C-alpha positions in Angstrom: 15.1 3.1 -29.5 13.6 6.2 -31.5 11.1 7.9 -29.3 8.8 10.7 -30.2 8.3 13.3 -27.7 5.5 15.9 -27.8 3.0 18.1 -25.8 1.8 21.5 -25.1 2.9 24.5 -22.9 1.7 22.5 -19.5 4.0 19.8 -20.5 7.0 21.7 -21.8 9.3 21.6 -18.7 8.7 17.7 -18.1 9.0 17.0 -21.5 12.6 18.5 -21.6 13.5 16.6 -18.5 12.2 13.2 -20.0 14.0 14.0 -23.3 17.1 14.2 -21.3 16.6 11.3 -19.5 15.8 9.3 -22.6 19.0 10.6 -24.5 21.1 9.8 -21.3 20.0 6.2 -21.8 21.0 6.2 -25.3 17.5 6.3 -26.9 17.1 9.0 -30.2 14.5 11.4 -29.5 12.7 13.5 -32.0 10.8 16.3 -30.6 7.7 17.6 -32.0 7.3 20.6 -29.9 6.4 22.7 -28.3 9.7 24.4 -28.0 8.7 27.0 -25.2 6.3 27.4 -22.5 4.2 29.7 -24.7 0.3 28.7 -24.6 -0.3 26.5 -27.7 -3.0 24.0 -29.0 -2.2 20.3 -28.2 -3.3 18.8 -31.2 -0.6 20.9 -33.5 2.0 18.8 -31.8 0.4 15.4 -30.7 -1.1 14.8 -34.0 2.4 14.9 -36.1 4.0 12.7 -33.4 1.2 10.2 -33.4 1.4 9.9 -37.2 5.1 9.3 -36.7 4.2 6.5 -34.5 1.5 5.2 -36.8 4.0 5.2 -39.6 6.7 3.7 -37.6 9.0 6.5 -38.0 9.8 6.1 -34.5 9.6 3.0 -32.1 7.2 4.6 -29.3 6.1 8.0 -28.5 5.9 9.8 -24.8 3.2 12.7 -24.9 3.0 15.2 -22.1 0.3 17.9 -21.6 -1.5 19.1 -18.4 -3.2 15.8 -17.2 -2.3 13.5 -20.0 -6.0 12.7 -21.3 -6.0 15.3 -24.1 -2.9 13.7 -25.7 -4.1 10.1 -25.5 -7.6 11.4 -26.7 -5.8 12.5 -29.8 -3.3 9.8 -29.9 -5.8 7.2 -30.0 -7.7 8.4 -33.0 -4.7 7.5 -35.3 -4.7 3.9 -36.7 -1.9 1.8 -35.3 -1.2 4.0 -31.9 -2.2 2.5 -28.6 -1.9 5.4 -25.9 -2.3 5.1 -22.1 -2.2 7.6 -19.6 -0.2 6.5 -16.5 0.3 8.2 -13.3 2.2 5.8 -11.3 4.9 3.0 -12.5 2.6 0.0 -11.7 0.1 1.3 -14.4 3.1 1.8 -16.7 4.3 -1.7 -16.5 0.6 -3.0 -17.2 0.3 -0.7 -19.9 3.2 -2.2 -21.7 3.1 -5.9 -20.4 -0.7 -6.5 -20.9 -1.8 -3.9 -23.3 1.4 -3.6 -25.7 0.9 0.1 -25.7 3.3 2.3 -28.1 2.5 5.7 -26.5 2.5 6.9 -23.0 0.9 10.0 -21.6 2.1 11.9 -19.0 0.2 14.9 -16.8 2.8 17.5 -16.2 0.4 19.3 -13.7 -0.4 16.2 -11.8 2.7 14.5 -11.3 6.1 15.2 -10.4 9.4 14.7 -12.0 10.8 12.1 -10.2 7.7 10.0 -10.4 7.5 10.8 -14.1 11.1 9.5 -14.5 10.2 6.4 -12.7 7.2 5.8 -15.1 9.3 6.4 -18.0 11.9 4.0 -17.2 9.2 1.3 -16.3 7.2 1.8 -19.4 10.3 2.0 -21.5 11.9 -1.2 -19.9 8.7 -3.6 -19.8 8.1 -6.1 -22.5 4.8 -7.1 -23.8 3.6 -10.3 -22.7 3.2 -11.8 -26.2 3.6 -15.4 -24.9 0.3 -14.9 -22.3 -2.6 -16.2 -24.5 -4.9 -14.0 -22.5 -3.4 -10.5 -23.2 -2.6 -11.7 -26.8 -6.3 -12.4 -27.4 -7.5 -8.9 -25.7 -5.0 -6.8 -27.6 -5.9 -8.6 -30.9 -9.5 -7.7 -30.2 -8.4 -4.0 -29.8 -6.6 -4.4 -33.1 -9.7 -5.9 -34.9 -11.7 -3.0 -33.8 -9.3 -0.6 -35.0 -9.3 -2.4 -38.3 -12.8 -1.7 -38.7 -13.3 1.8 -37.5 -9.8 3.7 -38.0 -8.4 4.8 -41.4 -5.2 3.1 -42.4 
């Protein structure tokens, strides 16, 4: 799978660790930055990475900032991007299986490396329950909202 990674200075170290994990599993990683721990502005990196997800230039995205909320807020403004903040593997599994998310947001200041890797592994290996009518009905309603209000 081709995965976009992006974040800010607070997520830089974890982004590097997650990139190594993904590459060790055979995934292609496209790093949108930042490329150091120097203070930076989150939208400068999340916006182009989210656009790549929207345009299907990558299969999914993993965005890491201090808490995860900034990344999700930016990513969810982009048509076709469905981002979830996950702080444990259970939520990561539900974000994929019930909500068909294509972007995972993590908080480099609030979770450690080991739990982050567990979250990523769960999210990357969990399939959307497309044959479960109650979930597809709900996801379709969210997509209908995006069709009304987001620019394609």
